[in-house]
PLY file of the C-alpha trace (Angstrom):
ply
format ascii 1.0
element vertex 139
property float x
property float y
property float z
element edge 138
property int vertex1
property int vertex2
end_header
0.00 0.00 0.00
2.86 2.37 0.78
4.36 1.79 -2.67
1.09 2.63 -4.41
0.75 5.85 -2.41
4.38 6.79 -3.15
4.02 6.13 -6.89
0.78 8.14 -7.01
2.30 11.16 -5.28
5.40 10.94 -7.49
3.36 10.78 -10.70
1.24 13.77 -9.61
4.40 15.75 -8.92
5.89 14.91 -12.34
2.64 15.81 -14.09
2.42 19.12 -12.25
6.02 20.03 -13.08
5.47 19.23 -16.78
2.33 21.39 -16.81
4.18 24.31 -15.23
7.16 23.90 -17.58
4.86 24.01 -20.60
3.40 27.36 -19.58
5.59 30.42 -19.72
5.10 32.60 -16.71
4.74 36.30 -17.35
7.55 38.35 -15.83
6.47 40.14 -12.67
5.42 43.75 -13.14
7.99 46.32 -12.04
6.95 48.24 -8.98
5.86 51.78 -9.76
7.76 53.20 -6.81
11.13 52.27 -8.33
13.17 55.37 -9.13
13.93 56.00 -12.78
17.61 56.50 -13.48
18.27 59.97 -14.81
20.08 60.05 -18.13
23.36 61.91 -18.25
23.30 64.91 -20.56
26.12 65.44 -23.07
29.28 66.95 -21.60
29.71 70.72 -21.81
32.90 72.77 -21.66
33.17 74.44 -18.24
35.49 77.09 -16.81
35.37 77.39 -13.01
37.30 79.67 -10.67
37.73 79.10 -6.95
39.91 77.87 -4.11
41.00 74.22 -3.91
40.44 72.52 -0.54
40.84 68.94 0.60
38.64 66.90 2.92
39.00 63.42 4.34
35.93 61.22 3.84
35.29 57.91 5.59
33.43 55.07 3.89
33.33 51.31 3.64
34.82 49.06 0.99
33.37 45.83 -0.43
34.46 43.79 2.57
32.88 46.20 5.06
36.16 47.58 6.38
36.30 51.32 7.02
38.36 53.23 4.46
39.42 56.89 4.53
40.11 58.73 1.30
41.05 62.27 0.36
38.52 64.30 -1.63
39.45 67.55 -3.38
36.84 70.31 -3.73
36.76 73.61 -5.60
35.03 76.30 -3.53
33.25 78.66 -5.91
30.73 81.45 -5.34
27.91 79.04 -6.27
29.09 76.26 -3.93
31.61 73.44 -3.74
32.40 71.30 -6.80
34.07 67.89 -6.42
37.28 67.65 -8.46
37.74 64.28 -10.18
41.05 62.59 -9.38
42.21 59.46 -11.20
43.75 56.70 -9.12
46.78 56.28 -11.33
48.91 59.01 -12.81
48.62 58.91 -16.55
48.83 61.14 -19.55
46.65 64.21 -19.22
45.96 63.92 -15.49
46.35 66.94 -13.21
48.05 66.83 -9.80
45.30 68.47 -7.74
47.20 68.09 -4.44
49.76 70.66 -5.60
47.02 73.33 -5.80
45.51 72.89 -2.30
44.87 76.27 -0.66
45.41 78.21 -3.90
42.98 80.09 -6.12
42.79 78.38 -9.51
40.97 78.44 -12.82
39.82 74.96 -13.87
38.93 74.16 -17.47
37.18 70.88 -18.07
34.05 69.05 -19.08
30.92 68.32 -17.12
27.38 69.61 -16.76
25.10 71.76 -14.63
21.71 70.54 -13.42
19.02 71.57 -10.97
18.78 69.29 -7.95
15.83 70.05 -5.66
15.75 73.69 -6.69
19.49 74.34 -6.44
21.92 74.48 -9.33
24.61 71.79 -9.04
27.78 71.66 -11.13
29.35 68.28 -11.79
32.88 68.20 -13.21
33.73 64.92 -14.94
37.08 65.65 -16.59
39.76 68.27 -15.93
41.55 69.59 -19.01
43.77 72.25 -17.38
44.23 73.77 -13.94
46.19 76.97 -13.53
46.88 79.13 -10.50
45.64 82.72 -10.64
46.28 85.67 -8.37
43.60 85.96 -5.69
41.32 88.95 -6.17
42.02 91.67 -3.64
39.58 94.38 -2.66
40.58 97.95 -3.47
40.66 100.21 -0.39
0 1
1 2
2 3
3 4
4 5
5 6
6 7
7 8
8 9
9 10
10 11
11 12
12 13
13 14
14 15
15 16
16 17
17 18
18 19
19 20
20 21
21 22
22 23
23 24
24 25
25 26
26 27
27 28
28 29
29 30
30 31
31 32
32 33
33 34
34 35
35 36
36 37
37 38
38 39
39 40
40 41
41 42
42 43
43 44
44 45
45 46
46 47
47 48
48 49
49 50
50 51
51 52
52 53
53 54
54 55
55 56
56 57
57 58
58 59
59 60
60 61
61 62
62 63
63 64
64 65
65 66
66 67
67 68
68 69
69 70
70 71
71 72
72 73
73 74
74 75
75 76
76 77
77 78
78 79
79 80
80 81
81 82
82 83
83 84
84 85
85 86
86 87
87 88
88 89
89 90
90 91
91 92
92 93
93 94
94 95
95 96
96 97
97 98
98 99
99 100
100 101
101 102
102 103
103 104
104 105
105 106
106 107
107 108
108 109
109 110
110 111
111 112
112 113
113 114
114 115
115 116
116 117
117 118
118 119
119 120
120 121
121 122
122 123
123 124
124 125
125 126
126 127
127 128
128 129
129 130
130 131
131 132
132 133
133 134
134 135
135 136
136 137
137 138
């Protein structure tokens, strides 16, 4: 009797799996609350003037260990702009660390966009960085 019950249950399971395999399940609908990734606009030529500062940021790597890294910012009248720094020195890279604390003019490529009502400048590539004399007020 046990063998008959076992064979019956087994045959029902095989039949059910074949029926499910024959039907193609529709992919689940994407939730409507999922944020849509914003497309990046084409790069524009930018010329920014300001003072270079450095900050130390703490974060976590893939293994969960805490990592500290140096971030370079350009303080402008409109706000701070993050300066991109490549990990390896190569052709065409700029040594940003040499300009810390100095007033510079940065030429590069990036874009400007409105984020929550404020204008944000994102610099993706630095072409040139040159030191300029700081503006002094006339007495």
